[in-house]
N, C-alpha and C positions, 0 to 999 in steps of 0.2 A: 571896747574890751571890759567888761565890769571889773571892777577891782575893789578890794577891799583891805584893811591895813588889820596889820597886828589888834589894834588895839580893839578895835572893833569885834574883832574872834574872842579876843581874852573876856572882853566883858560879856558874853553872851554865858559865860560857864564863871566867871569870879564870885557870882552871890551865892555859891552854894560854899561856904562855910561850916565848920562843926556847929555854929549852931544853929544854921539853918537845915541844915540835913538833921538834926534831932527833932526839927517841927516839921519838918517836910509830910512825911506821909499825913498828919491832922493836917495841915493847913491844906496843902496844896494837893493829894489826892483824896481827900476828904473831904475840908468846904468847897475849896475853889473847884474841883473838878463838877462836884453834885452841884451846888447852887450856881458857879458864876458860869463856865464852861458846858455845863449842862452835858455832862458823859461820864458818868459815874464808873467809880478805876473799877470795879468788876468787870467792866466791857473789856478793859483792856486783859486785865488778868487773864479772864477767857482766851483772849487770842493768845496769850501765851502757854494756856493750857493746849491749845489745838495745834498751835504752830511751834515752839521749840523742841527742839530736838535733844538728844543726849550727845550733841556735840555740839553746843551754842555759842555765839557772840555776843556780848550784848553790849551796845554802844550807846554810851552817853547815857551812864550806869543810875544818875539821880541819885535817891539813898540806899537801892537795891530792893525795895519792894518787893518786882514783880519776879526776879530768879529766886529770892528765898519765897514766895508765897507759890512756886509756878509747879504744877505738879511734872514732873521726870519720869519716865517708865525705869530709869536705873537708879542704881540708890548709888551710884560712882559717876554722873554725867560729868564730862568735860566742859567748863563753863570758864569763858575767856572772859575778861572784862575790861573794854575801851575807852576811855576819859582825856580831855585836856587837864581837867581839874583833880589835882593830887586827894584832897579829901573826898571827895567823891572817889573815887578809888579804894584808898582806904579805908571808909564807913561800911563799902557794900564789900570789899573783902574781908573785914573782918564779919559781917553778918552775915554771909554768905561760907565762911570759914572752911564748914562740913565737905563742902564740893573741891576746899583745895583748888581755887579758883586759879587759873591764871591772871596778870595785869599786865596791862601794856596803856603806859600816858603819851598819847598820840594826837595832835592835830588832825584829825581826819579827813580833813580836806585836803591836807596833801599827803599823809602817809599812814596806812591802815596794817604794815607788815607786823607780821609775830614770829615768834619763832619755834622751831620744831616742825612739829607735821601742821601743814599751813591753812589746811581747807575744812571748812564747817559746814554743816547742814543746815543752819538757820542762823540768821542774824537780825536781833530785836534793834530798834531805833526807836525810842519810845519818848517821847517830848524832847525831842532833840531837835530836830529842824525848825522850831520855830525860834530855838535860841544863834540861831548861825544869822550869821550875816547875809544881805544881798537878795536877790531874786530866786527864786525857788530852780530857774535855767543855770546860774552859780551854785546854788545848793546839791545839785543833783553832781557836781562833783566827789559827792559823797556816796552816792548811786555805784559810780564807775568804778572807786575804790573798794565799798565790798562786793564787787564783782572778782576783783584778785585773792578775795583769801575766802570764795564760797565756791564748795563742790560742783558739780552740774546737779540741777534739779533742787540744788537748797533753796530754801524760802528765806525770805526778806519781809521783816512785818514790822509795825509800829503803828505810830499816832503820832498828831502833828496840831496843835491848834492854827487855827486859820484868821487872817485878815480880813477877807475877801468873801462875797458871795453866801454868808450867815448872818443870824439877826441876834448878837449879843444883849443881852438886858443890858440894864442902866449901870451895875456894878461892874458886870466884864467888861461895859465897853470903857466904863473909868480906869481898871485896871491896866487892862491892853494900852490903852493913849498912855499910862503910865512906865509901864513897863516897854514899851518902845524909845520913847524919851529916854529913859536911861542905859537902854542900850540892852538889858535883859532879855527882852524880846526883840525879832528881828521879822515880823510876819505879816507886815500891812501889805505887800503885795503875795501873799500866800494865798492861793484859790484851790479849790478841791479838783477843778479842770488842769489848773498849772502842774498840779502834784501830778495826777493822771497819765499826762503830755510826757513827763521828763519821765516816769519810773516807764513806762511804753517805750521809752527810745531804747532800754536796757535790758529788760525783764520781757518776761512774758506772762500770762495768767494774771494780770494786772486784776486786781480789786482794790475800791476805794468807797466807802462809804461817811456818809455825815452824821454824826449824831451831835445835836446841839452847835458848839462851834467848833469840836473836834471834826477831823479826819482820819478814820481808821485804814490800812492801807495794809496790803500783803502783793506778793509778786514772786516769780519764778525765776530762775536761773534756767537759760536752756542747758538741755540735756546734751545738745550738740552743738 
């Protein structure tokens, strides 16, 4: 059985300090997405606009760019934020304070419990999986845990940077190797096929598309 220690899990999210969060939008979602990963952030925002519900859980929140810019049909949607990193949670909660978000500090490989109303109609996993250690089969514990907080028919969607089956340019290849050495990324085994296979174990209507080095995905929890 595959094992991952706590230090490996922590390494993937420890980089998100107050300083890095302040430059995250410009550096990661601006420069890196466009020129290195070759998947413009606008494509991920389109997913949010089309798939995020007014009863939404965002997991691995980063800087909060997407829930901040997403179009919600309600002026007062229920938005919950879940992350292991306290700085990311605080930064994002402040950014979208107008929504009065719920916040949950969790290791989502182990626990995704929430308080009060348990079920969500959408769950976002944007740029989380490539930071989680282990194979895609190991990371799929997150998919199983997501099911516990999703209503029947709810949609799971997100994006992740792949380490296999893509053709990164020179800059992307060097940065990806550096991040994997540091434990910021753990995506050397990640492919679109592996992602799709794991999603299909737990969800229906699975869709995976590849743009540059990034897999954009969506899936639904069965209604019955």
